[in-house]
C-alpha angles and dihedrals in degrees: 000000000000090000092055092050091047092050092049092050093050092044090051094049097049096068090051090054091045092052093055098051118116138184119359092001093066090097089060089060093075092049091052092050092050091046089050092053092049091050091051090052091048091049092049091048092050092048093049092045091051092047093054093056 
């Protein structure tokens, strides 16, 4: 369960970082948003998988 909580925390922090990027780093914003979405899906999958056991 610690892994799921850690993934959700990281996935929640990444969009905040992506929103505050300026200048040349604006392209990194999209990568951070996509990474955040993937981490949320992984966390949800792990939680559902653990619940089914």
